[in-house]
N, CA, C and O atoms as CSV, one atom per row, in Angstrom:
chain,resi,resn,atom,element,x,y,z
A,1,MET,N,N,-1.630,28.353,-14.667
A,1,MET,CA,C,-1.978,26.685,-14.067
A,1,MET,C,C,-0.484,26.002,-14.176
A,1,MET,O,O,0.161,26.503,-15.096
A,2,ARG,N,N,0.188,25.013,-13.480
A,2,ARG,CA,C,1.711,24.099,-13.451
A,2,ARG,C,C,0.849,23.200,-13.416
A,2,ARG,O,O,-0.147,22.954,-12.735
A,3,TYR,N,N,1.911,22.295,-15.086
A,3,TYR,CA,C,2.064,21.152,-15.542
A,3,TYR,C,C,2.947,19.969,-14.738
A,3,TYR,O,O,4.042,20.211,-14.230
A,4,LEU,N,N,2.364,18.784,-14.708
A,4,LEU,CA,C,4.012,18.248,-14.771
A,4,LEU,C,C,3.966,17.780,-16.650
A,4,LEU,O,O,2.845,17.891,-17.148
A,5,VAL,N,N,4.869,17.395,-17.412
A,5,VAL,CA,C,4.826,17.095,-18.172
A,5,VAL,C,C,5.736,15.843,-17.839
A,5,VAL,O,O,6.431,15.563,-16.864
A,6,ARG,N,N,5.398,15.064,-19.288
A,6,ARG,CA,C,6.652,13.853,-19.575
A,6,ARG,C,C,6.258,13.706,-20.932
A,6,ARG,O,O,5.197,13.853,-21.539
A,7,ALA,N,N,8.016,13.201,-21.391
A,7,ALA,CA,C,8.372,13.811,-22.917
A,7,ALA,C,C,9.050,12.229,-22.918
A,7,ALA,O,O,9.309,11.415,-22.031
A,8,ARG,N,N,9.198,12.253,-24.490
A,8,ARG,CA,C,10.239,11.470,-24.630
A,8,ARG,C,C,10.591,12.722,-25.788
A,8,ARG,O,O,10.130,13.746,-26.292
A,9,VAL,N,N,12.074,11.567,-25.791
A,9,VAL,CA,C,12.538,13.242,-27.886
A,9,VAL,C,C,12.933,12.126,-28.338
A,9,VAL,O,O,13.464,11.034,-28.132
A,10,LYS,N,N,12.120,13.354,-29.540
A,10,LYS,CA,C,12.501,11.683,-30.642
A,10,LYS,C,C,13.557,11.856,-31.438
A,10,LYS,O,O,13.903,12.858,-32.064
A,11,GLN,N,N,14.205,10.435,-31.338
A,11,GLN,CA,C,15.454,10.172,-31.465
A,11,GLN,C,C,16.004,10.698,-32.882
A,11,GLN,O,O,17.139,10.464,-33.299
A,12,GLU,N,N,15.231,11.287,-33.415
A,12,GLU,CA,C,16.688,11.815,-34.733
A,12,GLU,C,C,16.490,13.613,-34.457
A,12,GLU,O,O,16.983,14.426,-35.238
A,13,CYS,N,N,15.926,13.902,-33.584
A,13,CYS,CA,C,16.003,15.208,-32.786
A,13,CYS,C,C,17.233,16.237,-32.024
A,13,CYS,O,O,17.491,17.440,-32.041
A,14,ARG,N,N,17.810,14.993,-31.355
A,14,ARG,CA,C,18.504,14.795,-30.236
A,14,ARG,C,C,19.148,16.537,-30.175
A,14,ARG,O,O,19.115,17.534,-29.454
A,15,GLN,N,N,19.900,15.891,-31.888
A,15,GLN,CA,C,20.824,16.929,-32.226
A,15,GLN,C,C,20.764,18.244,-32.069
A,15,GLN,O,O,21.508,19.023,-31.474
A,16,ALA,N,N,19.248,18.480,-33.012
A,16,ALA,CA,C,18.425,19.212,-32.921
A,16,ALA,C,C,18.464,20.082,-31.653
A,16,ALA,O,O,19.121,21.117,-31.549
A,17,LEU,N,N,17.697,19.549,-30.719
A,17,LEU,CA,C,17.193,19.903,-29.509
A,17,LEU,C,C,18.398,20.723,-29.152
A,17,LEU,O,O,18.457,21.945,-29.290
A,18,LEU,N,N,19.605,19.758,-28.558
A,18,LEU,CA,C,20.620,20.206,-27.520
A,18,LEU,C,C,21.504,21.517,-28.379
A,18,LEU,O,O,22.419,22.071,-27.769
A,19,LYS,N,N,21.163,21.958,-29.817
A,19,LYS,CA,C,21.449,22.916,-30.556
A,19,LYS,C,C,20.673,24.356,-30.361
A,19,LYS,O,O,21.030,25.434,-29.886
A,20,ALA,N,N,19.793,24.013,-30.783
A,20,ALA,CA,C,18.776,24.989,-30.190
A,20,ALA,C,C,18.342,25.553,-28.316
A,20,ALA,O,O,17.620,26.419,-27.820
A,21,ILE,N,N,19.200,24.554,-27.829
A,21,ILE,CA,C,19.454,24.532,-26.557
A,21,ILE,C,C,20.619,25.611,-25.695
A,21,ILE,O,O,20.353,26.574,-24.975
A,22,GLU,N,N,21.778,25.126,-26.020
A,22,GLU,CA,C,22.607,25.524,-26.782
A,22,GLU,C,C,23.119,27.289,-27.645
A,22,GLU,O,O,23.969,28.179,-27.660
A,23,ASN,N,N,21.900,26.846,-28.202
A,23,ASN,CA,C,21.603,28.422,-28.722
A,23,ASN,C,C,20.858,29.289,-28.398
A,23,ASN,O,O,21.125,30.461,-28.660
A,24,GLN,N,N,19.850,28.968,-27.814
A,24,GLN,CA,C,19.224,30.306,-26.972
A,24,GLN,C,C,17.548,30.304,-28.037
A,24,GLN,O,O,16.753,31.228,-27.862
A,25,THR,N,N,17.164,28.923,-29.295
A,25,THR,CA,C,16.733,29.175,-29.861
A,25,THR,C,C,14.979,28.473,-29.248
A,25,THR,O,O,13.814,28.837,-29.406
A,26,LEU,N,N,15.331,27.881,-28.874
A,26,LEU,CA,C,14.474,26.698,-28.527
A,26,LEU,C,C,13.011,28.336,-28.465
A,26,LEU,O,O,12.995,29.560,-28.595
A,27,GLY,N,N,12.326,27.518,-28.264
A,27,GLY,CA,C,10.778,28.349,-28.553
A,27,GLY,C,C,11.113,29.591,-28.824
A,27,GLY,O,O,10.481,30.396,-28.140
A,28,GLU,N,N,12.003,30.142,-29.697
A,28,GLU,CA,C,12.101,31.065,-30.379
A,28,GLU,C,C,11.001,32.076,-31.468
A,28,GLU,O,O,11.447,32.504,-32.532
A,29,GLY,N,N,9.815,32.313,-31.110
A,29,GLY,CA,C,8.130,32.960,-31.614
A,29,GLY,C,C,7.149,33.027,-30.761
A,29,GLY,O,O,6.008,33.482,-30.833
A,30,SER,N,N,8.061,32.245,-29.523
A,30,SER,CA,C,6.236,31.766,-28.510
A,30,SER,C,C,6.833,32.477,-27.486
A,30,SER,O,O,7.962,32.558,-27.002
A,31,VAL,N,N,5.170,33.228,-27.198
A,31,VAL,CA,C,5.045,34.113,-25.685
A,31,VAL,C,C,5.415,33.411,-24.654
A,31,VAL,O,O,5.227,34.159,-23.694
A,32,ALA,N,N,6.004,31.999,-24.120
A,32,ALA,CA,C,6.303,31.772,-23.848
A,32,ALA,C,C,8.106,31.531,-23.536
A,32,ALA,O,O,8.661,31.386,-22.447
A,33,GLU,N,N,8.654,31.554,-24.781
A,33,GLU,CA,C,9.889,31.917,-25.179
A,33,GLU,C,C,10.720,31.451,-24.428
A,33,GLU,O,O,10.884,30.232,-24.403
A,34,GLY,N,N,11.742,32.619,-23.314
A,34,GLY,CA,C,12.469,31.521,-21.757
A,34,GLY,C,C,12.115,30.804,-21.248
A,34,GLY,O,O,12.831,29.899,-20.819
A,35,GLU,N,N,10.599,30.882,-21.019
A,35,GLU,CA,C,10.643,29.274,-20.267
A,35,GLU,C,C,10.631,28.262,-20.548
A,35,GLU,O,O,10.651,27.431,-19.640
A,36,TYR,N,N,10.593,27.806,-21.952
A,36,TYR,CA,C,11.433,26.376,-22.626
A,36,TYR,C,C,13.000,26.106,-21.816
A,36,TYR,O,O,13.183,25.105,-21.123
A,37,LEU,N,N,14.028,27.129,-22.025
A,37,LEU,CA,C,15.240,26.670,-22.119
A,37,LEU,C,C,15.346,26.082,-20.184
A,37,LEU,O,O,15.825,25.131,-19.565
A,38,ARG,N,N,14.348,27.707,-19.784
A,38,ARG,CA,C,13.628,27.292,-18.078
A,38,ARG,C,C,13.739,26.088,-17.667
A,38,ARG,O,O,14.344,25.755,-16.648
A,39,ASN,N,N,12.904,25.019,-18.774
A,39,ASN,CA,C,12.601,24.002,-18.796
A,39,ASN,C,C,13.396,23.064,-18.947
A,39,ASN,O,O,13.556,22.318,-17.981
A,40,MET,N,N,13.910,22.883,-19.803
A,40,MET,CA,C,14.753,21.927,-20.004
A,40,MET,C,C,16.348,21.862,-19.119
A,40,MET,O,O,17.101,20.895,-19.228
A,41,LYS,N,N,16.628,22.963,-18.337
A,41,LYS,CA,C,17.569,23.465,-17.711
A,41,LYS,C,C,17.208,22.221,-16.091
A,41,LYS,O,O,17.874,21.420,-15.435
A,42,ASP,N,N,15.764,22.743,-16.087
A,42,ASP,CA,C,15.412,21.786,-15.219
A,42,ASP,C,C,15.283,20.537,-15.176
A,42,ASP,O,O,15.703,19.991,-14.156
A,43,ALA,N,N,14.625,19.614,-16.331
A,43,ALA,CA,C,13.977,18.085,-16.214
A,43,ALA,C,C,14.878,17.895,-15.729
A,43,ALA,O,O,15.971,18.434,-15.556
A,44,ARG,N,N,14.180,16.706,-15.383
A,44,ARG,CA,C,15.303,15.360,-15.184
A,44,ARG,C,C,14.644,14.364,-16.144
A,44,ARG,O,O,13.511,14.428,-16.620
A,45,LEU,N,N,15.704,13.314,-16.353
A,45,LEU,CA,C,15.505,12.031,-16.960
A,45,LEU,C,C,14.795,11.233,-16.101
A,45,LEU,O,O,14.278,11.616,-15.051
A,46,CYS,N,N,14.775,10.278,-16.486
A,46,CYS,CA,C,13.454,9.364,-14.924
A,46,CYS,C,C,13.931,7.941,-15.935
A,46,CYS,O,O,14.092,8.059,-17.150
A,47,PRO,N,N,14.090,6.801,-15.299
A,47,PRO,CA,C,14.582,5.639,-15.546
A,47,PRO,C,C,13.817,5.364,-16.656
A,47,PRO,O,O,14.381,4.543,-17.380
A,48,ASP,N,N,12.612,5.781,-17.124
A,48,ASP,CA,C,11.505,5.303,-17.800
A,48,ASP,C,C,11.818,5.883,-19.349
A,48,ASP,O,O,11.096,5.484,-20.263
A,49,GLU,N,N,12.948,6.866,-19.638
A,49,GLU,CA,C,13.581,7.563,-20.466
A,49,GLU,C,C,12.902,8.580,-21.200
A,49,GLU,O,O,13.116,9.068,-22.309
A,50,THR,N,N,11.861,8.829,-20.155
A,50,THR,CA,C,11.058,10.258,-20.149
A,50,THR,C,C,11.784,11.487,-19.713
A,50,THR,O,O,12.542,11.409,-18.747
A,51,ALA,N,N,11.636,12.474,-20.266
A,51,ALA,CA,C,12.116,13.672,-19.722
A,51,ALA,C,C,10.724,14.255,-18.936
A,51,ALA,O,O,9.633,13.939,-19.409
A,52,ARG,N,N,10.796,15.208,-17.594
A,52,ARG,CA,C,9.763,15.283,-17.037
A,52,ARG,C,C,11.024,16.935,-16.205
A,52,ARG,O,O,12.148,17.062,-15.718
A,53,TRP,N,N,9.323,18.149,-16.676
A,53,TRP,CA,C,9.611,19.153,-15.997
A,53,TRP,C,C,8.088,19.822,-15.521
A,53,TRP,O,O,6.963,19.322,-15.518
A,54,VAL,N,N,8.493,20.929,-15.198
A,54,VAL,CA,C,6.904,21.705,-14.354
A,54,VAL,C,C,6.764,22.598,-15.274
A,54,VAL,O,O,7.660,23.409,-15.508
A,55,GLU,N,N,5.763,22.580,-15.848
A,55,GLU,CA,C,5.699,23.697,-16.544
A,55,GLU,C,C,5.081,24.671,-16.449
A,55,GLU,O,O,4.178,24.259,-15.721
A,56,VAL,N,N,4.669,26.566,-16.786
A,56,VAL,CA,C,3.209,27.681,-16.293
A,56,VAL,C,C,3.069,27.923,-17.537
A,56,VAL,O,O,3.867,28.418,-18.333
A,57,CYS,N,N,1.419,27.343,-17.757
A,57,CYS,CA,C,1.173,27.900,-18.931
A,57,CYS,C,C,-0.634,28.029,-18.324
A,57,CYS,O,O,-1.473,27.312,-17.779
A,58,TYR,N,N,-0.508,29.312,-18.803
A,58,TYR,CA,C,-1.574,30.181,-18.822
A,58,TYR,C,C,-2.835,30.059,-20.225
A,58,TYR,O,O,-3.798,30.825,-20.186
A,59,CYS,N,N,-2.720,29.220,-21.194
A,59,CYS,CA,C,-3.882,28.715,-22.754
A,59,CYS,C,C,-4.837,28.420,-21.546
A,59,CYS,O,O,-4.677,28.286,-20.333
A,60,PRO,N,N,-6.299,28.364,-22.732
A,60,PRO,CA,C,-7.329,27.225,-21.617
A,60,PRO,C,C,-7.242,26.417,-21.885
A,60,PRO,O,O,-7.933,25.572,-21.317
A,61,LEU,N,N,-6.116,25.897,-23.221
A,61,LEU,CA,C,-5.670,24.071,-23.109
A,61,LEU,C,C,-4.469,23.656,-22.866
A,61,LEU,O,O,-3.662,24.447,-23.354
A,62,PRO,N,N,-4.087,22.991,-22.465
A,62,PRO,CA,C,-2.953,22.336,-21.276
A,62,PRO,C,C,-1.969,22.609,-22.703
A,62,PRO,O,O,-2.345,22.111,-23.764
A,63,LEU,N,N,-0.590,23.494,-22.643
A,63,LEU,CA,C,0.431,23.982,-23.198
A,63,LEU,C,C,0.249,23.977,-24.509
A,63,LEU,O,O,1.053,23.353,-25.200
A,64,GLN,N,N,-1.227,24.915,-25.328
A,64,GLN,CA,C,-1.762,25.182,-25.752
A,64,GLN,C,C,-0.727,26.566,-27.070
A,64,GLN,O,O,-0.685,27.064,-28.195
A,65,GLU,N,N,-0.440,26.534,-26.428
A,65,GLU,CA,C,0.911,27.152,-27.378
A,65,GLU,C,C,2.054,26.880,-27.313
A,65,GLU,O,O,2.576,27.210,-28.378
A,66,GLU,N,N,3.104,26.245,-26.323
A,66,GLU,CA,C,3.678,25.426,-26.100
A,66,GLU,C,C,3.748,24.176,-26.646
A,66,GLU,O,O,4.552,23.479,-26.027
A,67,ARG,N,N,3.092,23.480,-27.785
A,67,ARG,CA,C,2.374,22.069,-27.922
A,67,ARG,C,C,3.539,22.126,-28.951
A,67,ARG,O,O,4.650,21.656,-28.708
A,68,PRO,N,N,3.204,22.738,-30.120
A,68,PRO,CA,C,3.970,22.811,-31.363
A,68,PRO,C,C,5.276,23.462,-31.390
A,68,PRO,O,O,5.789,23.939,-32.402
A,69,TYR,N,N,5.868,23.454,-30.022
A,69,TYR,CA,C,7.485,23.916,-29.639
A,69,TYR,C,C,7.885,22.393,-29.603
A,69,TYR,O,O,8.337,21.697,-30.512
A,70,TRP,N,N,7.690,22.178,-28.732
A,70,TRP,CA,C,8.153,20.493,-28.258
A,70,TRP,C,C,7.949,19.729,-29.256
A,70,TRP,O,O,8.858,19.151,-29.852
A,71,GLU,N,N,6.439,19.621,-29.617
A,71,GLU,CA,C,5.920,18.204,-30.201
A,71,GLU,C,C,7.805,18.061,-31.986
A,71,GLU,O,O,8.017,17.121,-32.752
A,72,GLN,N,N,8.898,19.941,-31.818
A,72,GLN,CA,C,9.123,19.559,-32.673
A,72,GLN,C,C,10.562,18.616,-32.821
A,72,GLN,O,O,11.317,18.228,-33.713
A,73,TYR,N,N,10.396,18.509,-31.157
A,73,TYR,CA,C,11.342,17.524,-30.663
A,73,TYR,C,C,11.067,16.625,-30.250
A,73,TYR,O,O,11.675,15.576,-30.464
A,74,PHE,N,N,9.283,16.817,-28.959
A,74,PHE,CA,C,9.503,15.158,-28.313
A,74,PHE,C,C,8.603,14.597,-28.942
A,74,PHE,O,O,8.075,14.687,-30.050
A,75,ASP,N,N,8.491,13.809,-27.750
A,75,ASP,CA,C,6.305,12.970,-28.304
A,75,ASP,C,C,6.323,13.134,-26.875
A,75,ASP,O,O,7.122,12.660,-26.067
A,76,LEU,N,N,5.131,14.020,-26.644
A,76,LEU,CA,C,4.583,14.150,-25.269
A,76,LEU,C,C,4.037,12.789,-24.754
A,76,LEU,O,O,3.401,12.132,-25.578
A,77,THR,N,N,4.140,12.455,-23.946
A,77,THR,CA,C,3.375,11.336,-23.819
A,77,THR,C,C,2.698,11.204,-22.212
A,77,THR,O,O,2.558,10.110,-21.665
A,78,ARG,N,N,2.302,12.543,-21.557
A,78,ARG,CA,C,1.626,12.973,-20.427
A,78,ARG,C,C,1.551,13.843,-20.223
A,78,ARG,O,O,2.397,13.941,-19.334
A,79,VAL,N,N,1.180,14.684,-20.330
A,79,VAL,CA,C,0.651,16.495,-19.028
A,79,VAL,C,C,-0.452,16.470,-18.241
A,79,VAL,O,O,-1.477,16.046,-18.773
A,80,GLN,N,N,-0.488,16.715,-17.439
A,80,GLN,CA,C,-1.471,16.520,-16.237
A,80,GLN,C,C,-0.549,18.163,-15.239
A,80,GLN,O,O,0.458,18.842,-15.036
A,81,ASP,N,N,-2.113,17.863,-14.955
A,81,ASP,CA,C,-2.339,19.446,-13.455
A,81,ASP,C,C,-0.445,18.668,-12.591
A,81,ASP,O,O,0.215,17.629,-12.611
A,82,ALA,N,N,-0.392,20.126,-11.950
A,82,ALA,CA,C,0.961,19.501,-11.224
A,82,ALA,C,C,0.548,20.007,-9.837
A,82,ALA,O,O,1.292,20.281,-8.895
A,83,HIS,N,N,-0.956,20.082,-9.910
A,83,HIS,CA,C,-1.531,20.717,-8.611
A,83,HIS,C,C,-2.996,20.664,-8.577
A,83,HIS,O,O,-3.293,20.352,-9.730
A,84,ASP,N,N,-4.040,20.790,-7.926
A,84,ASP,CA,C,-5.317,20.592,-7.646
A,84,ASP,C,C,-5.286,22.216,-8.329
A,84,ASP,O,O,-4.731,23.258,-7.982
A,85,ARG,N,N,-5.913,21.949,-9.132
A,85,ARG,CA,C,-6.793,23.565,-9.434
A,85,ARG,C,C,-7.574,24.834,-8.904
A,85,ARG,O,O,-7.514,26.040,-9.144
A,86,ARG,N,N,-8.564,23.784,-7.825
A,86,ARG,CA,C,-9.315,24.755,-7.248
A,86,ARG,C,C,-7.229,25.567,-6.405
A,86,ARG,O,O,-7.130,26.740,-6.044
A,87,ARG,N,N,-6.454,24.924,-6.358
A,87,ARG,CA,C,-6.321,26.254,-5.427
A,87,ARG,C,C,-5.500,27.006,-6.321
A,87,ARG,O,O,-5.236,28.106,-5.837
A,88,CYS,N,N,-4.948,26.797,-7.561
A,88,CYS,CA,C,-4.605,27.388,-8.328
A,88,CYS,C,C,-5.501,29.237,-8.041
A,88,CYS,O,O,-6.690,29.473,-7.826
A,89,ARG,N,N,-4.222,30.288,-8.173
A,89,ARG,CA,C,-4.823,31.351,-7.552
A,89,ARG,C,C,-5.050,31.776,-9.177
A,89,ARG,O,O,-6.179,32.164,-9.476
A,90,ASP,N,N,-3.903,31.710,-10.354
A,90,ASP,CA,C,-4.736,32.502,-11.230
A,90,ASP,C,C,-6.285,31.197,-11.825
A,90,ASP,O,O,-7.443,31.522,-12.084
A,91,GLN,N,N,-5.872,30.251,-11.851
A,91,GLN,CA,C,-7.324,29.344,-12.708
A,91,GLN,C,C,-8.750,30.170,-10.995
A,91,GLN,O,O,-9.913,30.386,-11.335
A,92,ASN,N,N,-8.543,30.318,-10.227
A,92,ASN,CA,C,-9.772,30.173,-9.890
A,92,ASN,C,C,-10.308,32.124,-9.408
A,92,ASN,O,O,-11.240,32.726,-8.875
A,93,GLY,N,N,-8.568,32.476,-10.240
A,93,GLY,CA,C,-9.254,33.693,-10.048
A,93,GLY,C,C,-8.925,35.282,-9.371
A,93,GLY,O,O,-8.927,36.462,-9.723
A,94,SER,N,N,-8.622,34.367,-8.061
A,94,SER,CA,C,-8.260,35.479,-6.994
A,94,SER,C,C,-6.644,36.028,-6.975
A,94,SER,O,O,-6.258,36.724,-6.036
A,95,GLU,N,N,-5.420,35.523,-8.489
A,95,GLU,CA,C,-5.065,36.279,-8.435
A,95,GLU,C,C,-3.821,36.038,-10.088
A,95,GLU,O,O,-2.703,35.529,-10.158
A,96,PRO,N,N,-4.908,36.818,-11.400
A,96,PRO,CA,C,-4.344,36.508,-12.341
A,96,PRO,C,C,-2.863,36.969,-12.613
A,96,PRO,O,O,-2.470,38.069,-12.225
A,97,TRP,N,N,-1.831,35.839,-13.485
A,97,TRP,CA,C,-1.175,35.650,-13.622
A,97,TRP,C,C,-0.177,34.946,-12.596
A,97,TRP,O,O,0.999,34.805,-12.930
A,98,ALA,N,N,-0.629,34.500,-11.346
A,98,ALA,CA,C,0.048,33.903,-10.158
A,98,ALA,C,C,0.944,32.485,-10.182
A,98,ALA,O,O,1.567,31.904,-9.294
A,99,CYS,N,N,0.708,32.165,-11.728
A,99,CYS,CA,C,1.780,30.975,-11.683
A,99,CYS,C,C,3.350,31.405,-11.641
A,99,CYS,O,O,4.325,31.384,-10.890
A,100,GLY,N,N,3.192,31.564,-12.152
A,100,GLY,CA,C,4.913,32.760,-12.486
A,100,GLY,C,C,5.506,32.887,-11.103
A,100,GLY,O,O,6.634,32.399,-11.035
A,101,ASP,N,N,5.156,33.286,-10.250
A,101,ASP,CA,C,6.051,32.665,-8.899
A,101,ASP,C,C,5.210,32.233,-7.832
A,101,ASP,O,O,4.599,33.128,-7.247
A,102,CYS,N,N,5.160,31.877,-7.716
A,102,CYS,CA,C,4.340,30.693,-6.995
A,102,CYS,C,C,4.874,29.529,-7.109
A,102,CYS,O,O,5.035,28.811,-8.096
A,103,ASP,N,N,5.260,29.334,-5.504
A,103,ASP,CA,C,5.452,28.379,-4.888
A,103,ASP,C,C,4.783,26.823,-4.392
A,103,ASP,O,O,5.084,26.105,-3.439
A,104,CYS,N,N,3.466,26.611,-5.781
A,104,CYS,CA,C,2.931,25.752,-5.376
A,104,CYS,C,C,3.098,24.614,-5.931
A,104,CYS,O,O,2.179,23.797,-5.867
A,105,THR,N,N,3.906,24.399,-6.381
A,105,THR,CA,C,4.276,22.412,-7.024
A,105,THR,C,C,5.580,23.089,-6.153
A,105,THR,O,O,5.788,21.877,-6.205
A,106,SER,N,N,6.629,23.755,-5.435
A,106,SER,CA,C,7.699,23.424,-4.817
A,106,SER,C,C,8.462,22.396,-4.482
A,106,SER,O,O,9.671,22.170,-4.526
A,107,ARG,N,N,7.095,21.557,-3.984
A,107,ARG,CA,C,7.235,19.904,-3.116
A,107,ARG,C,C,7.609,19.009,-4.361
A,107,ARG,O,O,8.320,18.048,-4.066
A,108,LEU,N,N,7.277,19.131,-5.679
A,108,LEU,CA,C,7.181,17.967,-6.658
A,108,LEU,C,C,8.098,18.855,-7.416
A,108,LEU,O,O,8.327,18.223,-8.447
A,109,GLU,N,N,8.645,19.801,-7.456
A,109,GLU,CA,C,9.946,19.751,-8.253
A,109,GLU,C,C,11.089,19.650,-6.946
A,109,GLU,O,O,12.058,19.330,-7.634
A,110,GLN,N,N,11.410,19.683,-6.113
A,110,GLN,CA,C,11.811,19.607,-5.713
A,110,GLN,C,C,12.018,17.403,-4.965
A,110,GLN,O,O,12.718,16.983,-4.044
A,111,LYS,N,N,11.253,16.781,-5.724
A,111,LYS,CA,C,11.045,15.583,-5.537
A,111,LYS,C,C,11.811,15.337,-7.562
A,111,LYS,O,O,12.384,14.471,-8.223
A,112,LEU,N,N,11.469,16.258,-7.672
A,112,LEU,CA,C,11.556,15.749,-8.767
A,112,LEU,C,C,13.228,15.954,-9.283
A,112,LEU,O,O,13.719,15.255,-10.171
A,113,ASN,N,N,13.793,16.766,-8.737
A,113,ASN,CA,C,15.686,17.486,-8.855
A,113,ASN,C,C,15.719,15.806,-8.172
A,113,ASN,O,O,16.636,15.053,-8.501
A,114,THR,N,N,15.015,15.510,-7.553
A,114,THR,CA,C,16.315,14.258,-6.595
A,114,THR,C,C,16.027,12.656,-7.739
A,114,THR,O,O,16.738,11.659,-7.612
A,115,THR,N,N,15.124,12.725,-8.553
A,115,THR,CA,C,14.206,11.734,-9.634
A,115,THR,C,C,15.444,11.817,-10.524
A,115,THR,O,O,16.129,12.835,-10.620
A,116,GLY,N,N,15.707,10.548,-11.236
A,116,GLY,CA,C,16.514,10.508,-12.194
A,116,GLY,C,C,17.884,10.993,-12.401
A,116,GLY,O,O,18.872,10.831,-11.685
A,117,LYS,N,N,17.718,11.828,-13.891
A,117,LYS,CA,C,19.411,12.808,-13.616
A,117,LYS,C,C,18.992,13.766,-14.259
A,117,LYS,O,O,17.788,13.812,-14.513
A,118,SER,N,N,19.990,14.942,-14.764
A,118,SER,CA,C,19.997,16.070,-14.667
A,118,SER,C,C,19.498,15.641,-16.949
A,118,SER,O,O,20.597,15.518,-17.492
A,119,PHE,N,N,18.590,15.493,-17.805
A,119,PHE,CA,C,17.719,15.783,-18.447
A,119,PHE,C,C,19.260,16.788,-20.002
A,119,PHE,O,O,19.775,16.371,-21.039
A,120,LEU,N,N,19.302,17.370,-19.662
A,120,LEU,CA,C,20.457,18.055,-20.620
A,120,LEU,C,C,21.130,17.572,-20.255
A,120,LEU,O,O,21.547,16.971,-21.245
A,121,GLU,N,N,22.101,17.074,-18.926
A,121,GLU,CA,C,23.169,17.112,-19.213
A,121,GLU,C,C,23.333,15.229,-19.852
A,121,GLU,O,O,24.481,14.964,-20.209
A,122,SER,N,N,22.505,14.282,-19.957
A,122,SER,CA,C,22.057,13.202,-20.141
A,122,SER,C,C,21.781,13.267,-22.068
A,122,SER,O,O,21.776,12.243,-22.751
A,123,LEU,N,N,21.568,14.715,-22.659
A,123,LEU,CA,C,21.194,14.632,-23.666
A,123,LEU,C,C,22.874,15.204,-24.180
A,123,LEU,O,O,23.402,14.656,-25.148
A,124,ARG,N,N,23.471,16.134,-23.558
A,124,ARG,CA,C,24.651,16.178,-24.235
A,124,ARG,C,C,25.678,15.216,-24.667
A,124,ARG,O,O,26.196,15.124,-25.779
A,125,SER,N,N,26.011,14.104,-22.991
A,125,SER,CA,C,26.665,12.891,-23.065
A,125,SER,C,C,25.650,11.860,-24.630
A,125,SER,O,O,26.419,11.207,-25.334
A,126,GLU,N,N,24.899,11.825,-24.830
A,126,GLU,CA,C,24.305,11.478,-25.506
A,126,GLU,C,C,24.654,11.485,-27.181
A,126,GLU,O,O,24.845,10.649,-28.065
A,127,VAL,N,N,24.625,12.523,-27.084
A,127,VAL,CA,C,24.554,13.706,-28.987
A,127,VAL,C,C,26.313,13.659,-28.843
A,127,VAL,O,O,26.875,13.047,-29.751
A,128,ALA,N,N,27.374,14.386,-27.550
A,128,ALA,CA,C,28.363,13.336,-28.047
A,128,ALA,C,C,28.839,12.275,-28.522
A,128,ALA,O,O,29.521,12.186,-29.543
A,129,ALA,N,N,28.481,11.352,-27.759
A,129,ALA,CA,C,28.354,9.659,-27.887
A,129,ALA,C,C,28.456,10.017,-29.562
A,129,ALA,O,O,29.455,10.057,-30.279
A,130,ALA,N,N,27.047,10.255,-29.885
A,130,ALA,CA,C,26.683,9.309,-30.939
A,130,ALA,C,C,27.646,9.899,-32.041
A,130,ALA,O,O,27.847,9.260,-33.074
A,131,ARG,N,N,28.356,11.368,-31.769
A,131,ARG,CA,C,29.169,12.471,-32.936
A,131,ARG,C,C,31.094,11.455,-32.282
A,131,ARG,O,O,32.119,11.972,-32.726
A,132,ARG,N,N,31.221,10.503,-31.576
A,132,ARG,CA,C,32.153,10.101,-32.238
A,132,ARG,C,C,31.734,8.866,-32.578
A,132,ARG,O,O,32.142,8.698,-31.429
A,133,ASP,N,N,31.464,8.155,-32.849
A,133,ASP,CA,C,30.897,7.040,-34.222
A,133,ASP,C,C,30.573,6.725,-34.907
A,133,ASP,O,O,30.659,5.518,-35.133
């Protein structure tokens, strides 16, 4: 299943999050390890100061595996289905593991790309500004 995730970076974790992204250690040890870096590359910072991204998750509960890794750095404010579960080929059993290459959320992802600004670039700017202060 694909989820639209909304989250706020914990103020005290900004620098550590950036370091984990740049060192490619974000999500290290998780079965979804590489997905975390892709999520941060694609995430958008919206006007309400939430980062938003679409995440693939095959767990029985949304982000069951990923939640502890994300909660190190973020307060997850909302996790919702990114599309109708009945149409999810993995969820309805017609094609196991379909979400990895599925384009079911391409319109949502395109819309996110035009919303706000790059989360990663914003994070880099904030951390650099904090270092100068």
